[in-house]
C-alpha positions in Angstrom: 0.0 0.0 0.0 1.4 3.5 -0.9 2.5 5.5 2.1 0.5 8.6 1.2 -3.3 8.2 1.1 -6.1 10.5 0.2 -7.6 11.5 3.6 -11.3 11.3 4.1 -13.1 14.6 4.4 -13.9 15.6 7.9 -17.5 16.1 6.9 -20.0 14.7 4.4 -19.7 15.9 0.8 -22.8 18.1 1.1 -21.9 19.6 4.5 -20.6 22.8 3.1 -23.7 23.7 1.0 -24.9 26.2 0.0 -21.5 27.9 0.2 -19.4 25.1 -1.4 -21.3 22.5 -3.3 -21.1 18.7 -3.2 -20.1 18.8 -6.9 -17.1 21.1 -6.0 -16.0 18.7 -3.3 -16.4 15.7 -5.6 -14.0 17.3 -8.1 -11.7 19.2 -5.7 -11.2 16.4 -3.2 -12.1 13.4 -5.2 -10.1 14.3 -8.3 -7.7 17.2 -7.8 -6.5 16.2 -4.4 -6.4 12.5 -5.3 -4.3 13.3 -8.4 -1.7 15.0 -6.2 -1.6 12.0 -3.8 -1.3 9.5 -6.7 1.4 11.5 -8.5 3.3 11.9 -5.3 3.4 8.2 -4.6 4.5 7.6 -8.2 7.3 10.2 -8.0 8.8 9.1 -4.7 8.9 5.4 -5.4 12.5 4.3 -5.3 13.8 7.6 -4.0 15.1 8.8 -0.7 11.6 10.3 0.0 9.7 7.0 -0.4 9.2 6.2 3.3 9.3 9.7 4.7 6.3 11.4 6.3 4.6 14.0 4.1 5.9 16.9 6.2 9.5 15.8 5.6 9.0 15.3 1.9 7.6 18.9 1.6 10.5 20.3 3.6 13.3 18.6 1.8 12.2 17.9 -1.8 12.0 20.2 -4.8 10.4 20.5 -8.3 7.7 18.0 -9.1 8.0 16.0 -5.9 7.7 19.2 -3.8 4.8 20.5 -5.8 2.7 17.3 -5.4 3.8 16.8 -1.8 3.0 20.4 -0.8 -0.3 20.3 -2.7 -1.2 17.1 -0.9 -0.5 18.5 2.5 -2.0 22.0 1.8 -5.3 20.5 0.7 -5.5 18.3 3.8 -5.0 21.4 5.9 -7.6 23.3 3.8 -10.3 20.7 4.4 -9.7 21.0 8.1 -9.8 24.8 7.8 -13.5 24.5 6.8 -16.4 23.4 9.0 -19.9 22.3 8.2 -22.2 25.2 7.1 -23.7 27.0 10.1 -20.7 26.2 12.4 -18.6 29.2 11.4 -18.2 32.2 13.6 -15.3 34.0 15.2 -12.1 33.0 16.9 -12.0 32.9 20.7 -9.5 33.1 23.5 -5.8 33.8 22.9 -6.2 33.7 19.1 -9.0 36.3 19.2 -6.9 38.6 21.3 -3.9 38.1 19.0 -6.0 39.0 16.0 -7.1 42.2 17.8 -3.5 43.1 18.7 -2.2 42.6 15.2 -5.0 43.8 13.0 -7.1 46.0 15.3 -10.3 43.9 15.1 -11.6 40.7 13.6 -13.4 42.7 10.9 -10.2 44.4 10.0 -8.4 41.0 9.8 -11.1 39.6 7.5 -10.9 42.6 5.2 -7.1 42.3 5.0 -7.1 38.5 4.5 -9.9 38.9 1.8 -7.9 41.6 0.0 -4.8 39.4 0.0 -6.8 36.6 -1.6 -8.8 38.6 -4.1 -5.9 40.8 -5.2 -3.5 37.9 -5.6 -2.5 37.3 -9.2 -2.7 33.7 -10.3 -3.2 30.5 -8.2 -2.0 29.9 -4.7 -2.9 30.0 -1.1 -3.6 32.5 1.6 -2.5 31.5 5.1 -3.1 32.9 8.6 0.1 32.0 10.4 1.7 32.5 13.8 5.4 33.5 13.7 7.9 32.1 16.1 7.2 34.8 18.6 3.4 34.1 18.5 2.6 37.2 16.4 0.2 36.7 13.5 0.7 37.4 9.8 -1.1 36.8 6.5 0.9 35.1 3.9 -0.3 35.0 0.3 1.9 32.6 -1.7 1.9 31.2 -5.2 1.3 27.7 -6.5 2.1 25.0 -3.9 4.0 27.2 -1.5 3.4 26.4 2.2 4.4 27.5 5.7 5.9 24.1 6.2 9.1 25.4 4.5 9.3 28.3 6.9 9.3 28.8 10.7 5.7 30.0 10.7 2.9 27.9 12.2 -0.1 27.6 9.9 -3.4 28.3 11.6 -5.9 28.5 8.8 -5.8 28.6 5.0 -7.9 29.5 2.0 -7.2 27.7 -1.4 -7.3 30.3 -4.2 -6.7 28.0 -7.1 -9.6 28.3 -9.5 -10.6 24.7 -9.1 -11.6 25.6 -5.5 -14.4 27.8 -6.6 -15.1 27.8 -10.3 -18.0 25.4 -10.3 -19.9 27.4 -7.7 -18.7 31.0 -8.3 -17.2 30.9 -11.8 -14.5 33.6 -11.9 -15.7 35.6 -8.9 -13.1 35.1 -6.2 -14.7 37.7 -3.9 -17.9 35.6 -3.8 -15.8 32.6 -2.9 -14.2 34.5 -0.1 -17.6 35.3 1.3 -18.4 31.6 1.3 -15.1 30.8 2.9 -15.9 33.1 5.9 -19.2 31.3 6.4 -17.3 28.0 6.7 -14.0 29.0 8.4 -13.2 26.5 11.1 -12.1 28.7 14.0 -11.9 25.8 16.5 -9.2 24.3 14.3 -7.3 27.6 14.1 -7.7 28.2 17.8 -6.2 24.7 18.5 -3.3 25.4 16.1 -2.5 28.7 17.8 -2.7 27.1 21.3 -0.1 24.5 20.0 2.2 27.3 18.8 2.0 29.1 22.2 2.7 25.8 24.0 5.7 25.2 21.7 7.0 28.7 22.3 6.7 28.3 26.1 8.6 25.0 26.0 11.3 26.5 23.8 11.8 29.4 26.2 11.9 27.0 29.2 14.5 24.9 27.6 16.6 27.9 26.7 16.6 29.0 30.3 18.0 25.7 31.5 
Protein backbone atom coordinates (compact mmCIF):
# COMPACT_ATOMS: atom_id res chain seq x y z
CA UNK A 1 0.00 0.00 0.00
CA UNK A 2 1.40 3.46 -0.87
CA UNK A 3 2.51 5.51 2.11
CA UNK A 4 0.48 8.57 1.16
CA UNK A 5 -3.27 8.20 1.11
CA UNK A 6 -6.10 10.55 0.18
CA UNK A 7 -7.60 11.54 3.56
CA UNK A 8 -11.31 11.32 4.11
CA UNK A 9 -13.07 14.64 4.35
CA UNK A 10 -13.89 15.60 7.94
CA UNK A 11 -17.54 16.08 6.94
CA UNK A 12 -20.03 14.71 4.36
CA UNK A 13 -19.74 15.91 0.75
CA UNK A 14 -22.85 18.08 1.11
CA UNK A 15 -21.91 19.56 4.50
CA UNK A 16 -20.58 22.83 3.09
CA UNK A 17 -23.66 23.66 1.03
CA UNK A 18 -24.93 26.16 0.01
CA UNK A 19 -21.53 27.89 0.20
CA UNK A 20 -19.44 25.15 -1.42
CA UNK A 21 -21.33 22.50 -3.33
CA UNK A 22 -21.14 18.74 -3.20
CA UNK A 23 -20.08 18.83 -6.85
CA UNK A 24 -17.13 21.07 -6.04
CA UNK A 25 -15.96 18.69 -3.31
CA UNK A 26 -16.39 15.70 -5.61
CA UNK A 27 -14.00 17.32 -8.08
CA UNK A 28 -11.72 19.23 -5.71
CA UNK A 29 -11.22 16.44 -3.18
CA UNK A 30 -12.09 13.37 -5.22
CA UNK A 31 -10.14 14.31 -8.35
CA UNK A 32 -7.68 17.19 -7.82
CA UNK A 33 -6.49 16.16 -4.37
CA UNK A 34 -6.44 12.49 -5.33
CA UNK A 35 -4.29 13.27 -8.37
CA UNK A 36 -1.70 15.03 -6.19
CA UNK A 37 -1.58 12.03 -3.85
CA UNK A 38 -1.31 9.49 -6.66
CA UNK A 39 1.36 11.49 -8.48
CA UNK A 40 3.33 11.93 -5.26
CA UNK A 41 3.39 8.18 -4.64
CA UNK A 42 4.50 7.61 -8.23
CA UNK A 43 7.29 10.19 -8.01
CA UNK A 44 8.75 9.13 -4.65
CA UNK A 45 8.86 5.41 -5.44
CA UNK A 46 12.46 4.25 -5.28
CA UNK A 47 13.78 7.60 -4.04
CA UNK A 48 15.09 8.79 -0.67
CA UNK A 49 11.63 10.27 -0.05
CA UNK A 50 9.72 7.01 -0.43
CA UNK A 51 9.20 6.24 3.25
CA UNK A 52 9.28 9.75 4.69
CA UNK A 53 6.28 11.42 6.32
CA UNK A 54 4.59 13.96 4.09
CA UNK A 55 5.89 16.90 6.15
CA UNK A 56 9.50 15.82 5.61
CA UNK A 57 8.96 15.32 1.89
CA UNK A 58 7.62 18.88 1.65
CA UNK A 59 10.52 20.32 3.64
CA UNK A 60 13.33 18.56 1.80
CA UNK A 61 12.18 17.94 -1.77
CA UNK A 62 11.96 20.22 -4.79
CA UNK A 63 10.44 20.50 -8.26
CA UNK A 64 7.69 17.96 -9.10
CA UNK A 65 7.99 15.99 -5.87
CA UNK A 66 7.73 19.17 -3.83
CA UNK A 67 4.77 20.46 -5.84
CA UNK A 68 2.75 17.29 -5.40
CA UNK A 69 3.75 16.77 -1.77
CA UNK A 70 2.97 20.35 -0.82
CA UNK A 71 -0.34 20.32 -2.65
CA UNK A 72 -1.23 17.05 -0.93
CA UNK A 73 -0.46 18.53 2.50
CA UNK A 74 -1.98 21.96 1.78
CA UNK A 75 -5.27 20.46 0.68
CA UNK A 76 -5.55 18.31 3.79
CA UNK A 77 -4.99 21.42 5.90
CA UNK A 78 -7.58 23.30 3.82
CA UNK A 79 -10.29 20.69 4.38
CA UNK A 80 -9.71 21.05 8.11
CA UNK A 81 -9.82 24.84 7.79
CA UNK A 82 -13.49 24.48 6.82
CA UNK A 83 -16.40 23.37 8.96
CA UNK A 84 -19.95 22.33 8.16
CA UNK A 85 -22.23 25.16 7.11
CA UNK A 86 -23.66 26.97 10.11
CA UNK A 87 -20.74 26.21 12.40
CA UNK A 88 -18.63 29.22 11.42
CA UNK A 89 -18.24 32.25 13.62
CA UNK A 90 -15.30 33.98 15.20
CA UNK A 91 -12.06 32.98 16.90
CA UNK A 92 -11.99 32.88 20.67
CA UNK A 93 -9.51 33.09 23.50
CA UNK A 94 -5.82 33.77 22.87
CA UNK A 95 -6.25 33.71 19.09
CA UNK A 96 -9.02 36.30 19.19
CA UNK A 97 -6.86 38.57 21.33
CA UNK A 98 -3.85 38.05 19.04
CA UNK A 99 -5.96 39.03 16.02
CA UNK A 100 -7.12 42.19 17.76
CA UNK A 101 -3.53 43.10 18.69
CA UNK A 102 -2.21 42.56 15.17
CA UNK A 103 -5.05 43.80 12.98
CA UNK A 104 -7.11 46.02 15.29
CA UNK A 105 -10.26 43.91 15.09
CA UNK A 106 -11.63 40.70 13.63
CA UNK A 107 -13.43 42.70 10.93
CA UNK A 108 -10.18 44.41 9.96
CA UNK A 109 -8.43 41.04 9.82
CA UNK A 110 -11.10 39.58 7.53
CA UNK A 111 -10.85 42.61 5.25
CA UNK A 112 -7.06 42.32 4.99
CA UNK A 113 -7.15 38.54 4.47
CA UNK A 114 -9.86 38.86 1.80
CA UNK A 115 -7.91 41.59 0.02
CA UNK A 116 -4.79 39.42 0.02
CA UNK A 117 -6.80 36.61 -1.57
CA UNK A 118 -8.81 38.59 -4.10
CA UNK A 119 -5.91 40.78 -5.23
CA UNK A 120 -3.47 37.89 -5.60
CA UNK A 121 -2.53 37.27 -9.23
CA UNK A 122 -2.75 33.65 -10.29
CA UNK A 123 -3.19 30.48 -8.25
CA UNK A 124 -2.01 29.91 -4.72
CA UNK A 125 -2.89 29.95 -1.05
CA UNK A 126 -3.57 32.54 1.64
CA UNK A 127 -2.51 31.54 5.14
CA UNK A 128 -3.08 32.93 8.59
CA UNK A 129 0.12 32.00 10.42
CA UNK A 130 1.74 32.49 13.80
CA UNK A 131 5.37 33.52 13.69
CA UNK A 132 7.92 32.07 16.12
CA UNK A 133 7.18 34.83 18.65
CA UNK A 134 3.44 34.13 18.50
CA UNK A 135 2.57 37.21 16.45
CA UNK A 136 0.20 36.75 13.53
CA UNK A 137 0.70 37.35 9.82
CA UNK A 138 -1.11 36.82 6.54
CA UNK A 139 0.93 35.08 3.85
CA UNK A 140 -0.33 35.00 0.26
CA UNK A 141 1.85 32.58 -1.69
CA UNK A 142 1.85 31.18 -5.24
CA UNK A 143 1.27 27.69 -6.54
CA UNK A 144 2.13 25.00 -3.95
CA UNK A 145 4.02 27.18 -1.48
CA UNK A 146 3.38 26.37 2.17
CA UNK A 147 4.36 27.49 5.69
CA UNK A 148 5.95 24.06 6.20
CA UNK A 149 9.08 25.39 4.50
CA UNK A 150 9.28 28.33 6.94
CA UNK A 151 9.34 28.79 10.71
CA UNK A 152 5.73 30.02 10.72
CA UNK A 153 2.95 27.89 12.18
CA UNK A 154 -0.09 27.58 9.88
CA UNK A 155 -3.40 28.30 11.60
CA UNK A 156 -5.94 28.55 8.78
CA UNK A 157 -5.78 28.56 4.99
CA UNK A 158 -7.86 29.46 1.96
CA UNK A 159 -7.20 27.72 -1.35
CA UNK A 160 -7.29 30.31 -4.16
CA UNK A 161 -6.70 27.98 -7.07
CA UNK A 162 -9.62 28.33 -9.49
CA UNK A 163 -10.64 24.70 -9.06
CA UNK A 164 -11.58 25.58 -5.47
CA UNK A 165 -14.43 27.84 -6.56
CA UNK A 166 -15.07 27.84 -10.30
CA UNK A 167 -18.00 25.40 -10.28
CA UNK A 168 -19.87 27.43 -7.66
CA UNK A 169 -18.69 30.98 -8.26
CA UNK A 170 -17.18 30.95 -11.76
CA UNK A 171 -14.46 33.62 -11.87
CA UNK A 172 -15.70 35.59 -8.85
CA UNK A 173 -13.07 35.06 -6.20
CA UNK A 174 -14.71 37.70 -3.92
CA UNK A 175 -17.89 35.62 -3.79
CA UNK A 176 -15.82 32.57 -2.92
CA UNK A 177 -14.20 34.51 -0.07
CA UNK A 178 -17.65 35.33 1.31
CA UNK A 179 -18.41 31.60 1.25
CA UNK A 180 -15.09 30.84 2.92
CA UNK A 181 -15.88 33.10 5.89
CA UNK A 182 -19.19 31.33 6.39
CA UNK A 183 -17.30 28.03 6.72
CA UNK A 184 -13.99 28.97 8.38
CA UNK A 185 -13.18 26.45 11.13
CA UNK A 186 -12.10 28.67 14.00
CA UNK A 187 -11.93 25.77 16.46
CA UNK A 188 -9.19 24.31 14.25
CA UNK A 189 -7.34 27.63 14.09
CA UNK A 190 -7.66 28.20 17.84
CA UNK A 191 -6.21 24.74 18.50
CA UNK A 192 -3.30 25.37 16.13
CA UNK A 193 -2.54 28.68 17.83
CA UNK A 194 -2.65 27.07 21.27
CA UNK A 195 -0.11 24.52 20.04
CA UNK A 196 2.17 27.34 18.84
CA UNK A 197 1.97 29.08 22.22
CA UNK A 198 2.74 25.80 24.00
CA UNK A 199 5.71 25.18 21.70
CA UNK A 200 6.99 28.71 22.34
CA UNK A 201 6.68 28.28 26.11
CA UNK A 202 8.57 24.99 25.96
CA UNK A 203 11.35 26.47 23.83
CA UNK A 204 11.75 29.37 26.23
CA UNK A 205 11.85 27.05 29.24
CA UNK A 206 14.51 24.91 27.60
CA UNK A 207 16.62 27.90 26.67
CA UNK A 208 16.59 28.97 30.30
CA UNK A 209 18.02 25.66 31.49
